[in-house]
GUVEXDREN-950755 format. One record per residue (C-alpha): x, y, z; chain; residue in three letters. Coordinates in Angstrom, 1 decimal. Layout:
N
VEXTOR      x      y      z cadena residuo
VEXTOR      X      Y      Z      A     ALA
...
//
This chain:
322
VEXTOR      x      y      z cadena residuo
VEXTOR   94.1   -9.4   28.5      A     UNK
VEXTOR   91.3   -8.0   30.7      A     UNK
VEXTOR   92.2   -7.0   34.2      A     UNK
VEXTOR   88.7   -7.2   35.6      A     UNK
VEXTOR   88.3   -9.9   38.2      A     UNK
VEXTOR   84.8   -9.5   39.6      A     UNK
VEXTOR   81.6   -8.1   38.2      A     UNK
VEXTOR   78.4   -7.3   40.0      A     UNK
VEXTOR   75.4   -7.6   37.7      A     UNK
VEXTOR   72.0   -6.1   38.5      A     UNK
VEXTOR   69.9   -7.4   35.6      A     UNK
VEXTOR   66.7   -6.1   34.1      A     UNK
VEXTOR   66.0   -3.2   36.5      A     UNK
VEXTOR   62.8   -1.3   35.7      A     UNK
VEXTOR   63.3    2.4   36.3      A     UNK
VEXTOR   60.3    4.7   36.1      A     UNK
VEXTOR   60.5    8.5   35.4      A     UNK
VEXTOR   64.3    8.7   35.1      A     UNK
VEXTOR   65.7   12.0   33.9      A     UNK
VEXTOR   65.8   12.0   30.1      A     UNK
VEXTOR   67.6   15.4   29.9      A     UNK
VEXTOR   71.2   14.4   30.1      A     UNK
VEXTOR   72.7   17.9   29.6      A     UNK
VEXTOR   71.8   21.4   28.4      A     UNK
VEXTOR   72.1   20.2   24.8      A     UNK
VEXTOR   71.2   16.5   24.8      A     UNK
VEXTOR   68.2   14.3   25.7      A     UNK
VEXTOR   67.0   10.8   25.3      A     UNK
VEXTOR   68.9    8.7   27.9      A     UNK
VEXTOR   70.4    9.6   31.3      A     UNK
VEXTOR   74.0   10.8   31.3      A     UNK
VEXTOR   76.6    8.2   32.4      A     UNK
VEXTOR   77.5   10.5   35.2      A     UNK
VEXTOR   74.1    9.6   36.7      A     UNK
VEXTOR   75.1    6.0   36.9      A     UNK
VEXTOR   78.5    6.9   38.3      A     UNK
VEXTOR   76.6    8.8   41.0      A     UNK
VEXTOR   74.5    5.7   41.7      A     UNK
VEXTOR   77.7    3.7   42.1      A     UNK
VEXTOR   79.2    6.2   44.7      A     UNK
VEXTOR   75.9    6.4   46.6      A     UNK
VEXTOR   75.5    2.6   46.6      A     UNK
VEXTOR   79.1    2.2   47.9      A     UNK
VEXTOR   78.4    4.6   50.8      A     UNK
VEXTOR   75.1    2.8   51.7      A     UNK
VEXTOR   76.9   -0.6   51.7      A     UNK
VEXTOR   79.6    0.8   54.0      A     UNK
VEXTOR   77.0    2.1   56.4      A     UNK
VEXTOR   75.4   -1.4   56.4      A     UNK
VEXTOR   78.7   -3.0   57.3      A     UNK
VEXTOR   79.5   -4.3   53.9      A     UNK
VEXTOR   83.0   -3.1   52.9      A     UNK
VEXTOR   83.2   -3.4   49.1      A     UNK
VEXTOR   84.8   -1.2   46.4      A     UNK
VEXTOR   82.9   -0.3   43.2      A     UNK
VEXTOR   85.1    1.4   40.6      A     UNK
VEXTOR   83.6    1.1   37.1      A     UNK
VEXTOR   80.1    1.0   35.8      A     UNK
VEXTOR   78.4   -0.1   32.6      A     UNK
VEXTOR   74.8    0.0   31.4      A     UNK
VEXTOR   72.9   -2.1   28.9      A     UNK
VEXTOR   69.5   -0.7   27.8      A     UNK
VEXTOR   66.9   -3.4   26.9      A     UNK
VEXTOR   63.9   -1.1   26.4      A     UNK
VEXTOR   62.9    2.5   26.9      A     UNK
VEXTOR   59.8    4.7   26.7      A     UNK
VEXTOR   60.5    8.4   26.5      A     UNK
VEXTOR   57.6   10.4   27.9      A     UNK
VEXTOR   57.3   12.7   24.8      A     UNK
VEXTOR   55.0   13.4   21.9      A     UNK
VEXTOR   55.5   11.2   18.9      A     UNK
VEXTOR   55.4   12.2   15.2      A     UNK
VEXTOR   56.7   15.1   13.2      A     UNK
VEXTOR   60.0   16.9   13.5      A     UNK
VEXTOR   59.3   18.6   16.8      A     UNK
VEXTOR   58.7   16.7   20.0      A     UNK
VEXTOR   57.6   17.9   23.4      A     UNK
VEXTOR   57.9   16.4   26.9      A     UNK
VEXTOR   54.8   15.2   28.7      A     UNK
VEXTOR   54.7   17.7   31.6      A     UNK
VEXTOR   52.9   17.5   35.0      A     UNK
VEXTOR   50.6   20.1   36.2      A     UNK
VEXTOR   51.7   21.3   39.7      A     UNK
VEXTOR   49.3   22.3   42.5      A     UNK
VEXTOR   48.4   25.9   42.9      A     UNK
VEXTOR   50.8   28.1   44.9      A     UNK
VEXTOR   50.2   29.6   48.3      A     UNK
VEXTOR   48.3   32.6   46.8      A     UNK
VEXTOR   46.0   30.3   44.9      A     UNK
VEXTOR   47.5   31.1   41.5      A     UNK
VEXTOR   48.8   28.8   38.9      A     UNK
VEXTOR   52.2   27.5   39.7      A     UNK
VEXTOR   55.0   27.7   37.1      A     UNK
VEXTOR   55.5   24.7   35.0      A     UNK
VEXTOR   59.1   23.4   35.2      A     UNK
VEXTOR   60.0   21.4   32.1      A     UNK
VEXTOR   61.1   17.9   33.1      A     UNK
VEXTOR   62.1   15.2   30.6      A     UNK
VEXTOR   61.2   11.7   31.8      A     UNK
VEXTOR   61.8    8.3   30.5      A     UNK
VEXTOR   60.9    4.7   31.6      A     UNK
VEXTOR   63.9    2.3   31.3      A     UNK
VEXTOR   64.5   -1.4   31.3      A     UNK
VEXTOR   68.3   -1.7   32.0      A     UNK
VEXTOR   71.0   -3.9   33.3      A     UNK
VEXTOR   73.7   -2.2   35.4      A     UNK
VEXTOR   77.1   -3.7   35.8      A     UNK
VEXTOR   79.8   -2.8   38.3      A     UNK
VEXTOR   83.3   -3.9   38.9      A     UNK
VEXTOR   83.5   -5.0   42.6      A     UNK
VEXTOR   86.3   -5.9   45.0      A     UNK
VEXTOR   86.0   -7.1   48.5      A     UNK
VEXTOR   88.0   -9.0   51.1      A     UNK
VEXTOR   84.9  -11.1   51.8      A     UNK
VEXTOR   85.1  -14.9   51.3      A     UNK
VEXTOR   83.7  -16.3   48.1      A     UNK
VEXTOR   81.0  -18.0   50.1      A     UNK
VEXTOR   79.6  -14.6   51.1      A     UNK
VEXTOR   79.5  -13.2   47.5      A     UNK
VEXTOR   75.9  -14.4   46.9      A     UNK
VEXTOR   74.7  -12.9   50.1      A     UNK
VEXTOR   76.4   -9.6   49.3      A     UNK
VEXTOR   74.8   -9.5   45.8      A     UNK
VEXTOR   71.4  -10.1   47.3      A     UNK
VEXTOR   71.9   -7.4   49.9      A     UNK
VEXTOR   73.0   -4.9   47.1      A     UNK
VEXTOR   69.9   -5.8   45.2      A     UNK
VEXTOR   67.7   -5.0   48.2      A     UNK
VEXTOR   69.4   -1.6   48.7      A     UNK
VEXTOR   69.3   -0.6   45.0      A     UNK
VEXTOR   65.5   -1.4   45.0      A     UNK
VEXTOR   65.1    1.5   47.4      A     UNK
VEXTOR   67.4    4.0   45.6      A     UNK
VEXTOR   66.9    6.4   42.8      A     UNK
VEXTOR   68.6    5.8   39.4      A     UNK
VEXTOR   69.0    9.0   37.4      A     UNK
VEXTOR   66.2   10.5   39.4      A     UNK
VEXTOR   63.9    7.5   38.6      A     UNK
VEXTOR   62.2    5.0   40.9      A     UNK
VEXTOR   63.2    1.3   40.8      A     UNK
VEXTOR   60.0   -0.8   40.5      A     UNK
VEXTOR   59.3   -4.5   39.9      A     UNK
VEXTOR   59.8   -5.6   36.4      A     UNK
VEXTOR   56.8   -7.7   35.6      A     UNK
VEXTOR   57.9   -8.3   32.0      A     UNK
VEXTOR   60.8  -10.5   33.1      A     UNK
VEXTOR   60.7  -13.7   35.3      A     UNK
VEXTOR   62.0  -13.1   38.8      A     UNK
VEXTOR   64.9  -15.6   38.5      A     UNK
VEXTOR   66.3  -13.4   35.6      A     UNK
VEXTOR   66.3  -10.3   37.9      A     UNK
VEXTOR   68.5  -11.8   40.7      A     UNK
VEXTOR   71.7   -9.8   41.3      A     UNK
VEXTOR   74.9  -11.8   40.4      A     UNK
VEXTOR   78.4  -11.6   41.7      A     UNK
VEXTOR   80.5  -13.0   38.7      A     UNK
VEXTOR   84.1  -14.0   39.3      A     UNK
VEXTOR   86.1  -14.1   36.1      A     UNK
VEXTOR   88.7  -16.8   35.8      A     UNK
VEXTOR   92.4  -16.1   35.3      A     UNK
VEXTOR   92.5  -18.7   32.6      A     UNK
VEXTOR   91.8  -16.9   29.3      A     UNK
VEXTOR   89.7  -19.5   27.7      A     UNK
VEXTOR   87.4  -20.1   30.7      A     UNK
VEXTOR   87.2  -16.3   31.2      A     UNK
VEXTOR   86.1  -15.7   27.6      A     UNK
VEXTOR   83.5  -18.5   28.0      A     UNK
VEXTOR   82.0  -17.1   31.1      A     UNK
VEXTOR   81.9  -13.5   29.7      A     UNK
VEXTOR   80.2  -14.9   26.5      A     UNK
VEXTOR   77.4  -16.4   28.7      A     UNK
VEXTOR   77.0  -13.1   30.4      A     UNK
VEXTOR   76.7  -11.3   27.0      A     UNK
VEXTOR   74.0  -13.7   25.9      A     UNK
VEXTOR   71.9  -12.9   29.0      A     UNK
VEXTOR   72.2   -9.2   28.1      A     UNK
VEXTOR   70.5   -9.7   24.7      A     UNK
VEXTOR   68.5   -8.1   23.3      A     UNK
VEXTOR   70.0   -4.8   24.4      A     UNK
VEXTOR   72.5   -2.1   23.6      A     UNK
VEXTOR   75.4   -0.7   25.7      A     UNK
VEXTOR   76.5    2.9   25.5      A     UNK
VEXTOR   80.2    3.3   24.6      A     UNK
VEXTOR   82.5    6.2   24.0      A     UNK
VEXTOR   83.8    7.2   20.5      A     UNK
VEXTOR   86.2   10.0   21.0      A     UNK
VEXTOR   88.1    8.6   18.1      A     UNK
VEXTOR   85.2    9.4   15.7      A     UNK
VEXTOR   85.0   13.0   16.9      A     UNK
VEXTOR   88.7   13.6   16.4      A     UNK
VEXTOR   88.9   11.9   13.0      A     UNK
VEXTOR   85.8   13.7   11.7      A     UNK
VEXTOR   87.2   17.1   12.9      A     UNK
VEXTOR   90.3   16.4   10.9      A     UNK
VEXTOR   88.2   15.5    7.8      A     UNK
VEXTOR   86.2   18.8    8.1      A     UNK
VEXTOR   89.4   20.8    8.5      A     UNK
VEXTOR   90.6   19.5    5.1      A     UNK
VEXTOR   87.5   21.1    3.6      A     UNK
VEXTOR   87.4   24.1    5.9      A     UNK
VEXTOR   90.5   25.0    8.0      A     UNK
VEXTOR   88.3   27.0   10.3      A     UNK
VEXTOR   86.1   24.0   11.2      A     UNK
VEXTOR   85.9   23.5   15.0      A     UNK
VEXTOR   85.3   20.5   17.2      A     UNK
VEXTOR   81.8   21.8   17.7      A     UNK
VEXTOR   81.2   21.7   14.0      A     UNK
VEXTOR   82.4   18.1   13.9      A     UNK
VEXTOR   80.2   17.2   16.9      A     UNK
VEXTOR   77.1   18.7   15.4      A     UNK
VEXTOR   77.8   17.1   12.1      A     UNK
VEXTOR   78.0   13.6   13.7      A     UNK
VEXTOR   74.9   14.3   15.8      A     UNK
VEXTOR   72.5   14.7   12.9      A     UNK
VEXTOR   71.5   12.9    9.7      A     UNK
VEXTOR   72.7   14.9    6.7      A     UNK
VEXTOR   70.5   14.5    3.6      A     UNK
VEXTOR   71.7   15.4    0.1      A     UNK
VEXTOR   70.3   15.2   -3.3      A     UNK
VEXTOR   71.9   13.0   -6.0      A     UNK
VEXTOR   71.0   12.1   -9.6      A     UNK
VEXTOR   70.0    8.5  -10.3      A     UNK
VEXTOR   70.7    7.1  -13.8      A     UNK
VEXTOR   72.7   10.3  -14.6      A     UNK
VEXTOR   72.8   11.1  -18.3      A     UNK
VEXTOR   70.1    8.7  -19.2      A     UNK
VEXTOR   66.5    9.3  -20.3      A     UNK
VEXTOR   65.1    8.1  -16.9      A     UNK
VEXTOR   67.4   10.4  -14.9      A     UNK
VEXTOR   65.8   11.5  -11.7      A     UNK
VEXTOR   66.8   13.2   -8.4      A     UNK
VEXTOR   66.8   11.1   -5.2      A     UNK
VEXTOR   67.5   12.1   -1.6      A     UNK
VEXTOR   70.1   10.1    0.3      A     UNK
VEXTOR   71.5   10.1    3.8      A     UNK
VEXTOR   75.2   10.9    4.3      A     UNK
VEXTOR   76.7    9.0    7.2      A     UNK
VEXTOR   80.5    9.2    7.7      A     UNK
VEXTOR   80.6    6.2   10.1      A     UNK
VEXTOR   78.5    3.1   10.6      A     UNK
VEXTOR   76.8    2.4   13.9      A     UNK
VEXTOR   74.2    4.0   16.1      A     UNK
VEXTOR   76.0    7.3   17.0      A     UNK
VEXTOR   74.6    9.8   19.5      A     UNK
VEXTOR   75.8   13.0   21.1      A     UNK
VEXTOR   76.5   12.5   24.8      A     UNK
VEXTOR   77.8   14.5   27.8      A     UNK
VEXTOR   81.0   13.0   29.3      A     UNK
VEXTOR   81.7   15.3   32.3      A     UNK
VEXTOR   82.6   18.9   33.1      A     UNK
VEXTOR   85.3   21.4   32.2      A     UNK
VEXTOR   86.4   24.3   34.4      A     UNK
VEXTOR   85.5   27.9   33.5      A     UNK
VEXTOR   87.0   29.4   36.7      A     UNK
VEXTOR   89.8   29.1   39.1      A     UNK
VEXTOR   89.6   26.7   42.0      A     UNK
VEXTOR   88.3   28.5   45.1      A     UNK
VEXTOR   89.0   27.6   48.7      A     UNK
VEXTOR   86.3   26.1   50.9      A     UNK
VEXTOR   83.8   28.8   52.0      A     UNK
VEXTOR   85.1   31.4   49.6      A     UNK
VEXTOR   82.1   31.2   47.3      A     UNK
VEXTOR   78.8   32.3   48.8      A     UNK
VEXTOR   75.8   29.9   48.9      A     UNK
VEXTOR   77.9   26.9   47.9      A     UNK
VEXTOR   76.4   23.5   48.8      A     UNK
VEXTOR   79.5   22.4   50.8      A     UNK
VEXTOR   81.7   24.8   52.7      A     UNK
VEXTOR   84.3   22.2   53.4      A     UNK
VEXTOR   85.2   21.4   49.8      A     UNK
VEXTOR   87.0   23.4   47.2      A     UNK
VEXTOR   84.7   25.0   44.6      A     UNK
VEXTOR   85.0   25.6   40.9      A     UNK
VEXTOR   82.5   26.8   38.2      A     UNK
VEXTOR   82.2   24.3   35.3      A     UNK
VEXTOR   80.3   23.6   32.1      A     UNK
VEXTOR   79.4   20.4   30.4      A     UNK
VEXTOR   81.8   18.5   28.2      A     UNK
VEXTOR   80.5   16.6   25.1      A     UNK
VEXTOR   81.6   13.8   22.9      A     UNK
VEXTOR   80.1   11.1   20.7      A     UNK
VEXTOR   78.8    7.8   21.9      A     UNK
VEXTOR   77.8    4.6   20.2      A     UNK
VEXTOR   75.2    2.1   21.2      A     UNK
VEXTOR   76.7   -1.3   20.7      A     UNK
VEXTOR   75.2   -4.8   21.1      A     UNK
VEXTOR   76.9   -6.7   23.9      A     UNK
VEXTOR   77.7   -9.6   21.7      A     UNK
VEXTOR   80.3   -7.4   19.8      A     UNK
VEXTOR   82.3   -6.8   23.0      A     UNK
VEXTOR   85.4   -8.8   23.6      A     UNK
VEXTOR   86.1   -8.0   27.2      A     UNK
VEXTOR   84.4   -6.2   30.2      A     UNK
VEXTOR   86.4   -3.0   29.7      A     UNK
VEXTOR   84.5   -2.4   26.4      A     UNK
VEXTOR   81.4   -1.9   28.5      A     UNK
VEXTOR   82.7   -0.2   31.6      A     UNK
VEXTOR   83.0    3.6   32.3      A     UNK
VEXTOR   85.3    5.1   34.8      A     UNK
VEXTOR   86.3    8.5   36.2      A     UNK
VEXTOR   89.3   10.2   34.7      A     UNK
VEXTOR   90.0   13.6   36.1      A     UNK
VEXTOR   92.8   16.1   35.3      A     UNK
VEXTOR   92.5   18.9   37.9      A     UNK
VEXTOR   95.5   20.8   36.4      A     UNK
VEXTOR   93.7   21.0   33.0      A     UNK
VEXTOR   90.3   21.6   34.7      A     UNK
VEXTOR   88.8   18.4   33.3      A     UNK
VEXTOR   86.4   16.2   35.3      A     UNK
VEXTOR   85.2   13.6   32.9      A     UNK
VEXTOR   84.3   10.0   32.3      A     UNK
VEXTOR   86.0    7.6   30.0      A     UNK
VEXTOR   85.4    4.3   28.3      A     UNK
VEXTOR   87.9    2.1   26.5      A     UNK
VEXTOR   85.7    0.6   23.8      A     UNK
VEXTOR   87.1    3.0   21.2      A     UNK
VEXTOR   90.7    1.9   21.8      A     UNK
VEXTOR   90.0   -1.6   20.6      A     UNK
VEXTOR   87.4   -0.7   18.0      A     UNK
VEXTOR   89.7    1.9   16.3      A     UNK
VEXTOR   92.7   -0.5   16.4      A     UNK
VEXTOR   90.6   -2.9   14.4      A     UNK
//
C-alpha cells in the first residue's frame, strides 16, 4: 500500500525556454535534477514567507513540448540567439543553448502541521510563488491553451481507506491525460547488459545503455525460399515502451575535500568533490498505467561512501515484478 498522504499538484504549467540539454550526452527534456532543484528552492521560499511545509518527492507529467531545433533529416541543430557585440565592437561568441517550451504538470509530496482548512490557501500561495520562479531555467508564463480553473494548484489528501484512496488517485490520473510521466527503468539496463554479455563477455554497461538509446535496424528476408522473396528492413526493439536515455545524478571522481580547500569553489563552507554525470534508462509512461503515487515520484538517494549522488524512482520495482 502507498505511504503517500498528501500531494501538491501544480497543473498545466507553461514553461518557456527551459533547458533542453539535460546532460553532456542527452537532450530533449530537462533532467529530473532540475525539478528536484525547483522543489528545494520552492521549499526555501515558502519558509521565508512563513509557510512551514516539507516537500520530499517530485513527479512530472509532460502534456506538450516544442523543442527549439531544426526539423527534418538525421541531423538537428538548436535555434541559437545572436548576442550583442562585445565591448570592443566585435562579434560576441555564440554559446550553444538548447531550449524547449513545455506544458507540464508538477506533483510534490507535501507535509505540514497546518490545519486542513489552510491547505487551499497554502496551495494558492505556492502557485503564486512558482509563477515567479524558473523551472529548468525557463520562465513560467500563463497557459492560454487551458481554462484557468484547470490550472489552479491543488492540495490533495489521500484517504487511509484503500478503496477511497484508489478512487481519488484515479480521478487525478484522468486530469493528467493526455500526457506522459518520466519514470526510471534501471531494471531494463541491468537486464540488457546481461543479455549482451551472453553474446559478448566484454560488453559493458555503456554498450547496453547505447544499445537501448537507439533504434537498431536490420535486414531480413520476407517470404524466404519462395519466388517472391525480398529483403525488408525491420526495427529491433528489446523492450516495449517509449525508452529514453536520461541522467540520474552524479558520481564522484575525486576525494571529498574540506571546505575552502579547493580554490574558486562556489561555497567555502561546504565540502567539495569533483563529479561526473550518471546515466540510466527512462520510460515515458501514461499516468493511467500507474497504480500508486510512488510510480510517478522521484526522490534523492545518496550514498556518500560510494560517491553516488543520484535520483531514484520506484516505478520499475512494480513494473518488473509484473
